[in-house]
DRENMIRO-809424 format. One record per residue: residue in one letter; chain; x, y, z of N, C-alpha, C in turn. Coordinates in steps of 0.1 Angstrom, whole numbers. Layout:
<marvos>
<"a", "A", <X, Y, Z>, <X, Y, Z>, <X, Y, Z>>
...
</marvos>
This chain:
<marvos>
<"m", "A", <8, -12, 0>, <0, 0, 0>, <9, 12, 0>>
<"d", "A", <5, 23, -7>, <12, 35, -8>, <3, 47, -3>>
<"f", "A", <8, 55, 6>, <0, 67, 9>, <3, 77, -2>>
<"i", "A", <-8, 82, -8>, <-7, 91, -20>, <-9, 105, -17>>
<"s", "A", <-20, 108, -10>, <-24, 122, -8>, <-33, 124, 4>>
<"i", "A", <-34, 137, 7>, <-44, 142, 16>, <-53, 152, 9>>
<"r", "A", <-66, 152, 11>, <-74, 161, 4>, <-81, 171, 13>>
<"i", "A", <-81, 183, 10>, <-88, 194, 17>, <-100, 197, 9>>
<"i", "A", <-112, 197, 16>, <-124, 202, 10>, <-126, 217, 13>>
<"t", "A", <-129, 224, 3>, <-130, 239, 4>, <-142, 244, -4>>
<"d", "A", <-146, 256, 0>, <-156, 263, -8>, <-150, 271, -19>>
<"d", "A", <-137, 273, -19>, <-130, 281, -29>, <-117, 275, -33>>
<"v", "A", <-117, 266, -43>, <-105, 258, -48>, <-95, 268, -53>>
<"a", "A", <-99, 278, -61>, <-89, 287, -67>, <-81, 295, -56>>
<"r", "A", <-88, 300, -46>, <-82, 307, -35>, <-72, 298, -27>>
<"l", "A", <-77, 286, -23>, <-68, 277, -15>, <-56, 272, -23>>
<"a", "A", <-59, 268, -36>, <-48, 264, -44>, <-37, 275, -46>>
<"g", "A", <-42, 287, -48>, <-33, 299, -50>, <-25, 301, -37>>
<"f", "A", <-31, 299, -26>, <-24, 301, -13>, <-13, 291, -12>>
<"y", "A", <-16, 278, -15>, <-5, 268, -14>, <5, 269, -24>>
<"e", "A", <1, 274, -36>, <12, 277, -46>, <21, 287, -41>>
<"r", "A", <16, 298, -36>, <25, 309, -31>, <33, 304, -19>>
<"a", "A", <27, 297, -10>, <34, 292, 3>, <45, 282, 0>>
<"t", "A", <42, 273, -10>, <52, 262, -13>, <61, 265, -24>>
<"g", "A", <57, 274, -33>, <64, 276, -46>, <62, 265, -56>>
<"v", "A", <52, 257, -54>, <49, 246, -63>, <36, 249, -70>>
<"p", "A", <37, 249, -84>, <24, 252, -91>, <14, 241, -89>>
<"a", "A", <2, 245, -89>, <-9, 235, -87>, <-13, 230, -101>>
<"n", "A", <-16, 217, -101>, <-23, 211, -113>, <-38, 212, -111>>
<"r", "A", <-44, 219, -120>, <-59, 221, -118>, <-67, 213, -128>>
<"s", "A", <-78, 207, -123>, <-87, 200, -132>, <-101, 207, -131>>
<"g", "A", <-103, 217, -139>, <-115, 225, -139>, <-115, 233, -126>>
<"g", "A", <-127, 238, -122>, <-128, 246, -110>, <-130, 239, -97>>
<"d", "A", <-131, 226, -98>, <-135, 218, -86>, <-123, 210, -80>>
<"f", "A", <-111, 210, -86>, <-101, 202, -81>, <-87, 207, -85>>
<"a", "A", <-78, 206, -76>, <-64, 210, -78>, <-55, 201, -70>>
<"e", "A", <-42, 200, -74>, <-32, 192, -67>, <-19, 200, -66>>
<"i", "A", <-13, 200, -54>, <1, 204, -52>, <9, 192, -51>>
<"r", "A", <16, 188, -61>, <24, 176, -61>, <39, 178, -58>>
<"t", "A", <43, 171, -48>, <57, 171, -44>, <63, 157, -46>>
<"p", "A", <76, 155, -45>, <82, 142, -47>, <77, 131, -38>>
<"r", "A", <73, 135, -26>, <69, 125, -16>, <54, 124, -14>>
<"a", "A", <46, 134, -17>, <32, 133, -15>, <24, 144, -23>>
<"t", "A", <11, 143, -23>, <3, 153, -30>, <-7, 159, -20>>
<"l", "A", <-9, 172, -21>, <-20, 179, -14>, <-30, 181, -24>>
<"a", "A", <-42, 174, -23>, <-53, 176, -32>, <-63, 186, -25>>
<"i", "A", <-69, 194, -34>, <-78, 204, -29>, <-91, 202, -38>>
<"g", "A", <-102, 199, -31>, <-114, 196, -38>, <-125, 205, -33>>
<"s", "A", <-134, 208, -43>, <-145, 217, -40>, <-156, 209, -32>>
<"a", "A", <-163, 217, -23>, <-174, 211, -16>, <-184, 204, -25>>
<"r", "A", <-185, 209, -37>, <-194, 203, -47>, <-190, 189, -50>>
<"t", "A", <-178, 184, -47>, <-174, 170, -50>, <-178, 161, -39>>
<"v", "A", <-181, 166, -27>, <-184, 157, -16>, <-195, 147, -19>>
<"p", "A", <-206, 151, -25>, <-217, 142, -27>, <-213, 130, -36>>
<"l", "A", <-202, 132, -44>, <-198, 120, -52>, <-193, 109, -44>>
<"f", "A", <-187, 112, -32>, <-183, 102, -22>, <-194, 98, -13>>
<"a", "A", <-199, 107, -6>, <-211, 105, 3>, <-216, 119, 8>>
<"p", "A", <-228, 122, 5>, <-233, 135, 9>, <-231, 138, 24>>
<"g", "A", <-225, 150, 27>, <-223, 154, 41>, <-210, 148, 47>>
<"a", "A", <-203, 140, 40>, <-191, 133, 46>, <-180, 142, 50>>
<"a", "A", <-178, 153, 43>, <-168, 163, 46>, <-174, 177, 45>>
<"q", "A", <-169, 186, 54>, <-173, 200, 54>, <-161, 209, 53>>
<"p", "A", <-162, 219, 44>, <-151, 229, 43>, <-149, 237, 56>>
<"a", "A", <-136, 240, 57>, <-132, 249, 68>, <-136, 244, 82>>
<"s", "A", <-136, 231, 85>, <-140, 226, 98>, <-130, 217, 104>>
<"n", "A", <-117, 217, 99>, <-107, 208, 105>, <-100, 214, 117>>
<"r", "A", <-99, 207, 128>, <-91, 211, 139>, <-84, 199, 145>>
<"s", "A", <-81, 189, 136>, <-74, 177, 141>, <-62, 173, 133>>
<"v", "A", <-61, 178, 121>, <-50, 174, 112>, <-40, 186, 110>>
<"i", "A", <-28, 182, 109>, <-17, 192, 106>, <-11, 188, 92>>
<"i", "A", <-11, 197, 83>, <-6, 194, 70>, <9, 198, 70>>
<"e", "A", <18, 189, 67>, <32, 191, 70>, <41, 191, 57>>
<"f", "A", <50, 201, 56>, <59, 202, 44>, <73, 203, 49>>
<"l", "A", <82, 195, 44>, <96, 195, 47>, <102, 206, 38>>
<"v", "A", <109, 215, 44>, <116, 226, 37>, <130, 227, 41>>
<"e", "A", <138, 233, 32>, <153, 234, 35>, <156, 243, 46>>
<"d", "A", <149, 255, 47>, <153, 265, 57>, <140, 271, 63>>
<"v", "A", <135, 266, 74>, <122, 271, 79>, <123, 285, 83>>
<"d", "A", <134, 290, 88>, <135, 304, 92>, <135, 313, 79>>
<"g", "A", <141, 309, 68>, <140, 317, 56>, <126, 316, 50>>
<"v", "A", <120, 305, 51>, <106, 304, 46>, <97, 314, 55>>
<"r", "A", <99, 314, 68>, <91, 323, 76>, <92, 338, 71>>
<"q", "A", <105, 342, 68>, <107, 355, 62>, <99, 357, 49>>
<"n", "A", <99, 347, 41>, <92, 348, 28>, <77, 349, 29>>
<"l", "A", <72, 343, 40>, <57, 343, 42>, <52, 355, 49>>
<"a", "A", <61, 363, 55>, <57, 376, 62>, <49, 384, 52>>
<"g", "A", <38, 389, 57>, <30, 398, 48>, <20, 390, 39>>
<"f", "A", <22, 377, 39>, <13, 368, 31>, <4, 360, 39>>
<"v", "A", <10, 352, 49>, <3, 344, 58>, <-3, 353, 68>>
<"e", "A", <-16, 352, 71>, <-23, 361, 80>, <-24, 355, 94>>
<"d", "A", <-22, 342, 96>, <-24, 336, 109>, <-12, 327, 113>>
<"f", "A", <-1, 332, 118>, <10, 324, 123>, <6, 319, 137>>
<"v", "A", <7, 306, 139>, <4, 300, 152>, <16, 300, 161>>
<"t", "A", <27, 296, 156>, <40, 297, 163>, <51, 301, 153>>
<"e", "A", <61, 308, 159>, <73, 312, 151>, <81, 299, 150>>
<"p", "A", <92, 299, 142>, <101, 288, 141>, <106, 284, 155>>
<"t", "A", <103, 271, 158>, <107, 266, 172>, <113, 252, 170>>
<"t", "A", <124, 249, 177>, <130, 236, 176>, <122, 227, 186>>
<"m", "A", <117, 216, 180>, <109, 207, 187>, <117, 196, 194>>
<"p", "A", <112, 189, 204>, <120, 179, 211>, <125, 168, 202>>
<"w", "A", <118, 165, 191>, <121, 154, 182>, <131, 158, 171>>
<"g", "A", <136, 171, 172>, <147, 175, 163>, <143, 183, 151>>
<"n", "A", <130, 186, 149>, <126, 195, 137>, <124, 209, 142>>
<"r", "A", <128, 218, 134>, <125, 232, 136>, <112, 235, 128>>
<"s", "A", <102, 239, 135>, <88, 240, 129>, <82, 254, 130>>
<"l", "A", <75, 257, 119>, <67, 269, 118>, <53, 265, 116>>
<"l", "A", <44, 269, 125>, <30, 266, 124>, <22, 278, 120>>
<"f", "A", <13, 276, 110>, <4, 287, 106>, <-9, 281, 100>>
<"r", "A", <-19, 289, 98>, <-32, 285, 93>, <-34, 290, 79>>
<"d", "A", <-39, 281, 70>, <-43, 285, 57>, <-56, 293, 57>>
<"p", "A", <-60, 298, 46>, <-73, 306, 46>, <-85, 299, 51>>
<"d", "A", <-86, 286, 50>, <-97, 279, 55>, <-95, 275, 70>>
<"g", "A", <-84, 278, 76>, <-82, 275, 90>, <-74, 262, 93>>
<"n", "A", <-70, 255, 82>, <-63, 243, 84>, <-49, 246, 89>>
<"l", "A", <-44, 238, 98>, <-31, 240, 104>, <-20, 234, 95>>
<"v", "A", <-10, 243, 92>, <1, 239, 83>, <14, 240, 91>>
<"n", "A", <23, 230, 90>, <36, 229, 96>, <46, 229, 85>>
<"f", "A", <55, 239, 84>, <67, 238, 76>, <78, 235, 85>>
<"f", "A", <86, 225, 82>, <97, 221, 92>, <110, 218, 85>>
<"t", "A", <121, 219, 92>, <134, 216, 88>, <140, 207, 99>>
<"p", "A", <145, 195, 95>, <152, 187, 105>, <165, 194, 109>>
<"v", "A", <168, 195, 122>, <181, 202, 126>, <190, 193, 134>>
<"t", "A", <185, 183, 140>, <194, 174, 148>, <199, 163, 139>>
<"a", "A", <210, 156, 143>, <215, 145, 135>, <204, 134, 132>>
<"a", "A", <197, 131, 143>, <187, 120, 142>, <176, 124, 133>>
<"a", "A", <171, 136, 134>, <160, 141, 125>, <165, 142, 110>>
<"i", "A", <177, 147, 108>, <182, 148, 95>, <184, 134, 89>>
<"e", "A", <189, 124, 96>, <190, 110, 92>, <176, 104, 88>>
<"k", "A", <166, 107, 96>, <153, 102, 94>, <148, 106, 80>>
<"f", "A", <150, 119, 76>, <145, 123, 63>, <154, 122, 51>>
<"t", "A", <167, 119, 54>, <176, 116, 42>, <177, 101, 39>>
<"a", "A", <172, 93, 48>, <173, 78, 46>, <162, 73, 37>>
<"r", "A", <153, 81, 33>, <142, 77, 25>, <145, 76, 10>>
</marvos>
């Protein structure tokens, strides 16, 4: 089995895809107005319109209602990324902080309120974890 993607359901695919394009520097692949993907070498962030939810199961997902998932991106320099996001990201949750497990993390919310973590491994063990893949 392979983990392929995580999908965010939103009321505004263009706005959210544009946010992630700007935040990550990765262009979105769009399929009409109801779907977009931010594809990276390790995983894909899919963004789907609320109009697509009934195709799976009516009412199964609701836009802008997540408070349990953190969307994480590995970046080369989290402190540099923080500087680049200044004036763009409206809701920083924490400034870059070195976590006990060895990653330096920056937490912020996307326009729908989803929690996003940009992180850089900084300890030898954390660096090894992400270079051994």
